[in-house]
N, C-alpha and C positions, 0 to 999 in steps of 0.2 A: 680502255684498260688503263688503270692508274699505275704509274711507274715512276720510280726515282732512281737515278743512276749517279753515283759519286765518282769523282775523279780528282787527280791532283796530289794524291799522297806520294810518299817517298821517304828517302833517307836525307836527313839534314843535320848539320852540326848545331850544338847548343848556341843560342843567340841568333840562329838563322830564321828564315821565313818560308812559309808555304801558303799557297792559296788553293783551297778545296772548292770544287764546284759540285752542285747538285742540280742536274737537269731533270725536270719533271715533265710528265706527259699525262694526259687524261684529266687534268684539272688546271685551274688557273691560280696564280699566286695571290690574287686579290680576294680569293675566297677561302684559301687554306693557309693555316699557319705552318711554318716549317721549323723543325727543331734539329739541332746538331747534338749528337750524343757521342760518347766514346766509351770504349771498353778495353781496359788493360788486362793482361793475362792474370787470371785468378781473382779478378775484381768484378763488381757489378757494373751495369751500364750507367754512366754518369752524364747528366745533362750539362752541356757546354754553353749553348746559345740558342735563342729562339728569335724568330721574326714573325710577328703577327700578320694577319691578313691586311691590317691597316699599315703595315710597314714599321711597326714599333719593335725595337730591338731590346733583347734582354740577355744578360750575361751572368754566368756563374762567377762567384768571387775569385775562383782560382785562375780565371782567364781575363778578368776585367782589366782593361787598359792595354792588353796585348792582342786580343782577338777582336775582329770586326766582322759583323755579318751584314750582308747587303743582298739586294736582289735586282734582277733585270726582268721586268714583267714582259717585255717584248720577246726576250729569249727564253722565258719561262725557266730561269736559272737562278739559283741562290748560291752565294759565295760565302766562304769563311776565310778571311785573311788572317793568318796566324803569324805574329811577329814575336821576337824575343823568345823563341821556343826553348823549352827546358826538357831535360831527360824525362821528367815525370809527365810530360805531354804525350809520351809514346803510348799509342793505343790504336785500335781500329776505330775509325770515325765513321759514323752513320748519319745520314740525314733521314728525316721522317716527316710525313705529312699528317696534319690533323684537320678534319672537316669541321665546320662550325658546330660547336657543342657547348654544353653548360660547363665543361671542364676547361674552358679557354683561359680562365684566370689562374689555373694551377700551373706553376712553373716547373719545367724540367721533369715531368713525370712520364716515363716511357709508356706506361699503361694507357695514357690518354691519346696516344698517337695510333692512327689506323694503318698507315702504310709506311714501309721501310725500304731503304736501299740495301744493297749488298755489302756496303762498307768499303773503306779504303784504308790501307795501312799507313800510319805515320810513325816513323822511327827517328828519334832525336838522340844522336850519339856522336861522340868524337872518334 
């Protein structure tokens, strides 16, 4: 059974840092791309970062230079290190898995992802 479980969310002050984890089971990271998305209240789901099955990282302009995605194949876990957090980063963060597909060149499209975690809340506030 394919499963993704996020953890690491919480409350942090502006300028602070958090590291989110996405533990996956039922598939391996060298075959599936993993995306990080977020959804703020009243807004649509927004792509934040992706790491391909080859380990290539992509970032949305809004987080470039502040967020870093990485993975540990041995632990089957993907991480999102978030630094210099801003109040506008407040959202529920989701990780998602995408099996090999012709849509692999489409960046940050939720509809191209097959499997989703339950989400973890990130709140940036003083």
